[in-house]
C-alpha positions as CSV (number, residue, x, y, z in Angstrom):
1,M,98.5,-5.7,66.9
2,L,101.5,-7.6,68.2
3,C,102.4,-7.2,71.9
4,V,105.9,-8.3,72.8
5,L,108.6,-7.9,74.4
6,A,110.5,-6.0,77.0
7,L,112.7,-8.6,78.6
8,V,114.0,-8.2,82.2
9,V,116.6,-10.6,83.5
10,G,116.4,-11.5,87.2
11,V,119.2,-12.2,89.7
12,A,120.3,-15.1,91.8
13,G,120.0,-17.7,88.9
14,A,116.4,-17.0,88.1
15,G,115.4,-15.1,85.0
16,A,112.2,-13.0,85.4
17,I,110.7,-12.3,82.0
18,E,108.2,-9.5,81.7
19,L,106.4,-8.5,78.5
20,T,104.8,-5.2,77.9
21,A,103.0,-3.8,74.9
22,G,105.0,-2.8,71.8
23,R,106.8,-4.2,68.8
24,S,108.9,-7.3,69.0
25,S,112.3,-6.7,70.5
26,G,113.7,-9.9,69.1
27,R,114.2,-13.5,70.2
28,P,113.3,-14.5,73.8
29,T,116.3,-14.5,76.1
30,A,118.2,-17.5,77.4
31,V,117.6,-18.8,80.9
32,D,119.7,-20.5,83.6
33,R,119.4,-24.3,82.9
34,S,120.7,-25.1,86.3
35,S,117.5,-24.0,87.9
36,E,115.3,-25.1,84.9
37,L,113.1,-22.0,85.2
38,A,112.6,-18.3,84.6
39,V,110.5,-17.2,87.4
40,A,109.1,-14.1,89.1
41,S,107.2,-14.0,92.4
42,R,103.5,-14.5,91.8
43,P,101.3,-11.6,92.6
44,P,99.1,-11.4,95.7
45,V,95.9,-13.5,95.4
46,S,93.8,-10.3,95.4
47,E,95.4,-9.2,92.2
48,R,94.8,-12.4,90.2
49,V,91.8,-13.5,88.1
50,A,90.0,-16.3,90.0
51,P,89.6,-19.6,88.1
52,A,86.3,-21.5,87.6
53,P,85.8,-24.4,90.0
54,P,87.8,-27.3,88.6
55,S,85.0,-29.8,89.2
56,G,82.4,-28.2,86.9
57,A,81.8,-26.2,83.7
58,I,83.5,-22.8,83.2
59,N,80.2,-21.0,83.8
60,P,77.6,-22.9,85.8
61,E,74.9,-20.6,84.5
62,F,75.6,-21.9,81.0
63,P,75.9,-25.7,81.2
64,G,77.4,-28.0,78.7
65,V,80.7,-29.2,77.5
66,T,81.9,-25.9,75.9
67,T,85.5,-26.7,75.3
68,F,88.0,-29.6,75.3
69,R,87.7,-31.2,78.8
70,G,85.0,-28.7,79.8
71,N,86.7,-26.0,81.9
72,L,89.8,-23.8,82.5
73,T,91.8,-26.6,84.1
74,R,90.7,-29.3,81.6
75,T,89.2,-31.5,84.2
76,Y,85.4,-31.5,83.4
77,Y,84.2,-34.5,81.5
78,G,80.4,-33.9,81.2
79,Q,77.3,-34.8,83.2
80,G,76.0,-38.3,83.8
81,P,74.4,-40.7,84.0
82,V,76.7,-42.9,81.8
83,P,74.7,-45.4,79.8
84,R,74.6,-48.9,81.3
85,R,74.0,-50.9,78.1
86,P,74.7,-48.5,75.3
87,R,74.1,-49.1,71.6
88,V,74.6,-46.8,68.6
89,L,71.6,-44.6,68.4
90,W,72.8,-42.7,65.3
91,R,75.7,-42.3,63.0
92,Y,76.7,-39.1,61.1
93,P,76.8,-39.3,58.2
94,S,74.3,-42.1,58.0
95,S,76.5,-43.7,55.2
96,G,79.9,-42.9,53.8
97,G,82.4,-40.8,55.7
98,M,83.6,-37.3,56.5
99,C,86.8,-37.4,54.3
100,A,89.0,-35.0,52.4
101,D,92.5,-34.7,50.9
102,S,95.0,-32.5,52.6
103,T,98.6,-31.6,51.8
104,D,101.5,-31.0,54.2
105,E,105.3,-31.2,54.0
106,T,105.2,-35.0,53.6
107,G,102.7,-35.1,50.8
108,T,98.9,-35.3,50.0
109,Y,96.8,-37.8,51.9
110,T,93.1,-38.6,52.5
111,W,92.0,-38.0,56.0
112,C,88.7,-39.3,57.4
113,G,86.5,-38.7,60.4
114,V,87.4,-37.0,63.7
115,G,90.9,-37.3,65.1
116,W,93.0,-36.2,68.0
117,T,91.7,-34.6,70.2
118,G,88.3,-34.2,68.6
119,Q,86.0,-33.9,71.6
120,P,82.7,-32.3,70.5
121,N,81.1,-29.4,72.3
122,V,77.7,-30.4,73.8
123,I,75.4,-27.3,74.1
124,P,72.0,-27.5,75.7
125,H,69.5,-24.9,74.5
126,D,66.6,-23.2,76.3
127,N,64.1,-25.0,74.1
128,G,65.3,-28.4,75.4
129,R,67.3,-29.3,72.3
130,V,71.0,-30.3,72.7
131,E,73.5,-29.3,70.0
132,L,76.7,-31.1,69.1
133,R,79.4,-28.9,67.5
134,F,82.7,-30.3,66.1
135,G,85.2,-30.0,63.3
136,A,86.1,-33.0,61.1
137,Y,88.6,-34.1,58.5
138,D,86.1,-33.3,55.7
139,T,87.1,-29.6,56.2
140,N,83.8,-28.7,57.8
141,Y,82.5,-27.5,61.1
142,H,79.4,-29.5,61.9
143,F,76.4,-28.6,64.0
144,L,74.1,-31.6,64.8
145,D,71.0,-32.3,66.9
146,A,72.5,-34.4,69.6
147,R,69.3,-36.5,69.9
148,T,69.0,-37.4,66.3
149,G,72.3,-36.8,64.7
150,K,70.6,-34.6,62.1
151,P,72.1,-31.2,61.1
152,M,70.8,-28.2,63.0
153,R,72.7,-25.7,60.9
154,D,74.5,-25.7,57.6
155,D,78.1,-26.9,57.7
156,L,80.9,-24.3,57.5
157,D,83.5,-25.4,55.0
158,T,87.0,-24.1,56.0
159,G,88.8,-25.4,53.0
160,D,91.1,-27.7,54.9
161,L,91.1,-30.1,57.8
162,A,89.2,-28.9,60.9
163,K,91.5,-30.6,63.4
164,G,91.6,-30.8,67.2
165,S,88.9,-29.5,69.4
166,A,87.0,-26.2,69.4
167,T,85.2,-24.0,71.9
168,S,81.7,-22.6,72.2
169,D,81.2,-19.3,74.2
170,P,80.8,-20.2,77.9
171,D,78.8,-17.1,78.6
172,G,75.9,-17.8,76.4
173,Y,76.9,-15.7,73.3
174,P,76.1,-17.6,70.1
175,L,79.7,-17.8,69.1
176,Y,82.0,-20.7,68.1
177,Y,85.8,-20.4,68.2
178,A,87.7,-22.9,66.0
179,G,90.7,-23.3,63.8
180,S,91.6,-25.2,60.6
181,R,94.6,-26.4,58.7
182,D,93.9,-23.6,56.2
183,N,96.0,-21.3,58.6
184,S,92.9,-19.5,60.0
185,F,91.4,-19.4,63.5
186,R,87.8,-18.2,63.3
187,I,85.1,-16.6,65.4
188,V,81.8,-17.8,64.0
189,A,78.3,-16.3,64.8
190,L,75.5,-18.8,65.2
191,D,72.5,-16.5,65.4
192,R,72.0,-15.8,61.6
193,G,69.5,-18.6,61.0
194,R,70.9,-21.9,59.7
195,V,74.0,-20.4,58.1
196,P,77.1,-19.9,60.4
197,Q,78.8,-16.6,59.7
198,V,82.5,-15.9,60.2
199,L,82.8,-12.6,62.0
200,W,86.6,-12.6,62.3
201,S,89.7,-14.7,61.6
202,L,93.3,-14.8,62.5
203,D,96.0,-16.0,60.1
204,A,98.8,-18.0,61.7
205,S,101.3,-17.0,59.1
206,T,100.9,-13.3,59.4
207,S,99.8,-12.6,63.0
208,A,103.0,-13.3,64.9
209,P,106.5,-11.6,64.6
210,E,108.3,-14.9,63.9
211,P,106.0,-17.8,63.0
212,V,107.8,-21.1,63.6
213,W,107.1,-24.6,62.3
214,N,103.4,-24.8,61.1
215,D,100.1,-23.0,60.6
216,D,97.5,-25.3,62.1
217,W,95.3,-24.7,65.1
218,D,94.8,-27.9,67.0
219,G,94.0,-26.6,70.5
220,A,90.7,-25.6,72.0
221,A,90.7,-21.9,73.1
222,L,89.7,-20.7,76.5
223,V,87.5,-17.8,77.1
224,V,88.3,-16.0,80.4
225,G,86.1,-13.0,81.0
226,D,86.0,-11.1,77.7
227,Y,89.4,-12.5,76.6
228,L,90.2,-15.5,74.4
229,I,93.5,-17.5,74.9
230,E,94.7,-19.8,72.2
231,G,98.0,-21.4,71.2
232,G,98.9,-22.1,67.6
233,E,101.2,-24.4,65.7
234,N,103.0,-21.3,64.6
235,S,104.6,-21.5,68.1
236,W,102.8,-18.5,69.6
237,L,100.3,-18.0,72.3
238,Y,97.6,-15.3,71.8
239,V,95.5,-13.3,74.2
240,I,92.7,-11.6,72.3
241,K,90.2,-9.0,73.7
242,L,86.9,-10.1,72.2
243,N,84.7,-7.0,72.9
244,R,81.6,-9.1,72.7
245,G,78.2,-7.4,72.4
246,R,75.1,-7.0,70.4
247,T,74.2,-5.1,67.3
248,P,71.2,-2.7,67.3
249,A,69.3,-5.6,65.6
250,G,70.2,-7.9,68.5
251,K,72.7,-10.0,66.7
252,V,76.0,-11.0,68.4
253,R,79.1,-9.0,67.4
254,V,82.8,-9.0,68.3
255,R,85.5,-6.5,67.9
256,P,88.6,-8.6,68.5
257,R,92.0,-7.2,69.2
258,V,95.2,-9.1,69.9
259,V,96.6,-7.7,73.1
260,L,99.4,-10.1,73.8
261,T,101.5,-12.7,71.9
262,L,103.9,-15.0,73.8
263,P,106.6,-17.2,72.3
264,S,106.5,-20.9,73.1
265,W,110.4,-21.1,73.1
266,D,113.4,-19.2,74.5
267,D,117.1,-19.1,73.7
268,Q,117.8,-22.0,76.0
269,L,115.3,-24.2,74.2
270,S,116.9,-23.2,70.9
271,I,120.1,-24.8,72.3
272,D,118.5,-27.8,73.8
273,A,116.1,-28.5,70.8
274,P,117.7,-26.8,67.7
275,D,115.2,-28.5,65.3
276,R,112.8,-25.6,66.1
277,H,109.7,-27.9,66.4
278,Y,108.1,-25.5,68.8
279,S,104.4,-25.7,67.9
280,I,101.6,-25.5,70.5
281,E,99.3,-28.4,69.7
282,S,97.7,-28.7,73.2
283,S,94.8,-26.8,74.7
284,V,96.0,-24.2,77.2
285,G,95.1,-24.4,80.9
286,F,94.4,-21.5,83.3
287,D,94.6,-21.2,87.0
288,D,94.8,-18.2,89.3
289,G,95.7,-15.7,86.6
290,V,98.4,-17.9,85.1
291,V,98.1,-19.6,81.6
292,Y,100.0,-22.8,81.2
293,F,101.0,-24.4,77.9
294,A,103.6,-26.7,76.4
295,N,105.2,-27.1,73.0
296,S,106.5,-29.8,70.7
297,A,110.0,-29.5,72.1
298,G,108.7,-30.2,75.6
299,L,108.9,-26.7,77.1
300,V,106.2,-26.1,79.7
301,Q,105.6,-22.5,80.6
302,G,103.3,-20.6,82.9
303,W,102.7,-16.9,82.3
304,D,100.9,-14.6,84.7
305,I,98.6,-12.6,82.5
306,S,96.3,-11.3,85.2
307,R,97.2,-7.6,84.5
308,V,96.4,-8.1,80.8
309,L,93.0,-9.6,81.7
310,R,92.3,-6.5,83.7
311,G,93.0,-4.3,80.7
312,A,96.5,-3.3,81.8
313,R,99.9,-4.1,80.3
314,G,102.5,-6.6,81.3
315,A,102.8,-10.4,81.5
316,R,105.4,-12.3,83.5
317,R,106.7,-15.8,83.0
318,V,106.4,-17.5,86.4
319,F,107.2,-21.1,85.5
320,R,109.5,-23.0,83.2
321,F,110.1,-26.8,82.9
322,W,111.6,-28.8,80.1
323,T,110.2,-32.4,79.6
324,G,112.9,-33.2,77.0
325,D,110.4,-34.4,74.3
326,D,107.3,-33.5,72.4
327,T,104.5,-32.5,74.7
328,D,101.3,-32.3,72.6
329,A,98.8,-33.5,75.3
330,S,97.1,-30.8,77.3
331,M,98.2,-30.2,80.8
332,V,95.6,-30.5,83.6
333,L,95.5,-28.8,86.9
334,D,94.0,-30.0,90.2
335,D,92.2,-28.0,92.8
336,E,95.5,-27.6,94.7
337,G,97.3,-26.0,91.8
338,Y,99.4,-29.0,90.7
339,L,100.1,-29.7,87.0
340,Y,99.9,-33.1,85.4
341,V,101.8,-33.4,82.2
342,A,102.0,-36.3,79.7
343,S,104.8,-36.2,77.2
344,E,105.8,-38.3,74.2
345,L,109.0,-40.3,74.0
346,E,110.6,-40.0,70.5
347,K,114.0,-38.5,71.0
348,M,115.1,-41.0,73.7
349,N,117.4,-38.3,75.2
350,E,118.9,-37.9,78.7
351,R,116.3,-35.4,79.8
352,S,113.3,-37.5,79.0
353,A,115.0,-40.5,80.8
354,E,115.5,-38.2,83.8
355,V,112.0,-36.8,84.2
356,G,109.8,-39.6,82.7
357,Q,106.7,-39.2,80.5
358,L,103.9,-38.6,83.1
359,M,104.8,-35.9,85.5
360,K,103.2,-34.1,88.5
361,L,104.7,-30.6,88.8
362,D,104.3,-28.0,91.6
363,P,104.6,-24.5,90.1
364,R,105.0,-23.1,93.6
365,R,108.4,-24.8,93.7
366,P,109.8,-23.5,90.4
367,R,113.4,-24.6,91.1
368,R,112.4,-28.1,92.0
369,P,108.9,-28.6,90.6
370,L,108.9,-32.3,89.9
371,V,106.8,-34.1,92.6
372,W,106.9,-37.5,90.9
373,S,107.1,-39.0,87.5
374,V,106.2,-42.3,85.7
375,P,108.3,-43.6,82.8
376,L,106.2,-44.7,79.8
377,R,109.0,-46.4,77.8
378,Q,107.1,-49.3,76.2
379,L,107.4,-48.8,72.4
380,G,104.4,-48.5,70.2
381,E,103.5,-47.2,66.8
382,A,106.5,-46.0,64.7
383,G,108.9,-47.1,67.5
384,K,107.7,-44.3,69.8
385,A,106.6,-44.4,73.4
386,G,105.1,-42.0,76.0
387,S,101.6,-40.5,75.7
388,W,99.6,-38.3,73.3
389,S,96.7,-38.6,75.6
390,T,95.6,-35.8,78.0
391,P,95.5,-37.2,81.6
392,A,92.2,-37.4,83.5
393,L,91.9,-36.6,87.2
394,Y,89.2,-38.3,89.2
395,R,89.3,-38.4,93.0
396,D,92.7,-39.7,94.0
397,T,93.7,-41.2,90.6
398,V,95.4,-40.0,87.5
399,Y,94.3,-41.9,84.3
400,V,96.6,-41.8,81.3
401,A,96.6,-43.7,78.0
402,T,99.8,-44.7,76.1
403,N,101.1,-44.8,72.6
404,A,102.0,-48.5,73.2
405,G,98.4,-49.3,73.9
406,G,96.6,-49.2,77.2
407,V,95.5,-47.1,80.1
408,L,97.1,-46.7,83.5
409,G,95.7,-45.7,86.9
410,V,98.2,-43.8,88.9
411,D,98.0,-42.7,92.6
412,R,97.8,-38.9,92.6
413,G,99.7,-38.5,95.8
414,S,102.6,-40.9,95.3
415,G,102.8,-41.5,91.6
416,R,102.6,-45.3,92.1
417,V,101.1,-47.2,89.2
418,R,98.1,-49.0,90.6
419,W,97.1,-51.0,87.6
420,R,97.5,-51.2,83.8
421,I,95.0,-52.4,81.1
422,P,96.4,-53.3,77.7
423,L,94.5,-52.1,74.7
424,P,95.0,-52.1,70.9
425,A,97.5,-49.4,70.1
426,P,97.9,-46.5,69.8
427,T,95.6,-45.2,72.4
428,W,95.5,-41.5,71.7
429,S,92.0,-41.0,72.9
430,S,92.0,-39.1,76.2
431,P,90.3,-40.9,79.1
432,V,87.0,-39.5,80.5
433,V,85.6,-40.3,84.0
434,V,82.0,-39.6,85.0
435,D,80.1,-41.1,87.9
436,D,82.8,-43.7,88.7
437,V,82.9,-44.9,85.1
438,L,86.1,-44.6,83.0
439,L,85.6,-44.3,79.2
440,Q,88.5,-45.2,77.0
441,G,88.7,-45.6,73.2
442,D,91.2,-47.9,71.4
443,C,92.6,-48.1,67.9
444,Q,90.7,-51.2,67.0
445,G,87.5,-49.1,67.2
446,D,86.1,-50.2,70.6
447,L,84.9,-47.8,73.2
448,H,85.4,-49.4,76.7
449,A,83.7,-48.6,80.0
450,Y,85.3,-49.6,83.3
451,D,84.0,-49.4,86.9
452,V,86.5,-47.3,88.9
453,S,84.5,-47.0,92.1
454,D,87.3,-48.9,93.8
455,E,90.4,-46.9,93.0
456,I,92.9,-49.5,94.2
457,R,92.1,-52.6,92.2
458,R,92.3,-53.0,88.4
459,P,88.8,-51.9,87.3
460,P,86.4,-54.5,85.8
461,E,85.1,-53.8,82.3
462,L,81.4,-52.9,82.3
463,W,80.8,-52.9,78.6
464,R,82.4,-52.2,75.2
465,V,80.9,-51.0,71.9
466,R,82.5,-51.7,68.6
467,L,82.4,-48.6,66.4
468,G,85.1,-49.3,63.9
469,G,88.1,-47.2,62.9
470,C,90.7,-46.0,65.3
471,I,89.3,-43.9,68.2
472,E,91.7,-41.0,68.6
473,A,89.0,-38.5,69.6
474,T,87.9,-37.9,73.2
475,P,84.3,-38.8,74.2
476,A,81.8,-36.3,75.6
477,V,79.2,-37.4,78.1
478,W,75.9,-35.7,78.6
479,K,72.9,-36.9,80.5
480,G,72.8,-40.6,79.4
481,R,74.4,-40.1,76.0
482,I,78.0,-40.5,74.8
483,Y,79.3,-38.7,71.7
484,V,82.5,-39.7,70.0
485,G,84.0,-39.8,66.5
486,T,86.4,-42.2,64.9
487,R,89.0,-42.1,62.1
488,A,86.7,-44.4,60.0
489,G,84.8,-41.3,59.0
490,A,81.8,-40.9,61.4
491,M,80.5,-39.3,64.6
492,Y,78.3,-41.5,66.8
493,G,75.7,-40.9,69.4
494,L,75.5,-43.8,72.0
495,G,72.9,-44.4,74.7
496,D,70.6,-46.9,76.3
497,T,67.5,-47.9,74.4
498,G,64.6,-45.6,75.1
499,R,66.6,-42.6,76.2
């Protein structure tokens, strides 16, 4: 089941790490810190798996927002128009809240609503109905009619917090891929009437050779061809062959097989960050056969898995960069292959001071990948700075929200900060931009809309809607509606009157 690890060390100061099928051969090897990478030459373009267009959904033949930020590069925010004078059209539940108690290493607490990153899937159906799918802190996966906010299916109770964001199959199979704090990542069938059925699950505590740190699943998986790619808080990345198909009765079926596991850390990181907080809490990105992910110690990696996605063996690490601090926000990639990385600022170490907290990286220059960086050093909640928010790319601007409270517009080419808008902290909700409108939630419970048609000037506010409760979750936009949850316990549908 577990595929790891034949390690090959390169020459001339660059370590080339290659993995082939087999049992674990032990801890990942150290790398040369002077070059800040372990690289191998990328394969010819003809050998790689082509990515989906960054500007649209993963599969244009199956529209909707099927995963966190909508596509392989985490740069699709939904489809307009954005409401002009929105009001709350429905609240789920209509009264009370989605709440449950959960226990971790710090104790037992009551959690409510939808938290970070919490972007719902928006799935149009052939009959004209639109379905909203999301996990919540009441331990359930929920499946709502996006027009009315009423359940379309029964809830699926996971037994613990359904954190983060999830993924619906981008190729039209009635499958939902999601994790929970109960240690399990699940593949759920949605073609058995109103009752979701778990077809397969993966246990974070038993499915990797050396689980590290935690057992949650916060990130939204990617489906590339017939393969699912997901990172876990156990500090491992998984590539899973789904073997999707249909039963003789026409029901969806899967025969999953874990074909590759990749560690989120190496020996050098064990030296630089010995506390072993190596969990993968972000949603992975994918471009040109390479999967990109980061961990809670700030190690950014790119692995070429193109051979694995063709059914062969062998994965190579082609990129390594250390941010110096916890990097939970998902990386995004532009259409030229640049990475945009937002990092937290908790450790206040030399490395984080050197590279900043918002970074543009060029994986084609693995020895000197830092194109520009922006320091985000203003302190916010718990005396921490930086960003938990996944950056948004729109035209020539990078949008990022900060733990100290607020959103910034940064020139994509130069890294110059064009403007800042202060907001009630912390602003963990990831910005969304559709049709020249920037949406940003704050921790006072307001969802703001700004006109960003003029990228240079500070954008004027178009409207704000008070929902109540900190908005950590990321909004989803679909044809005149906005869907977003809050920590006060509810999911909301917003829109103009009459739509």
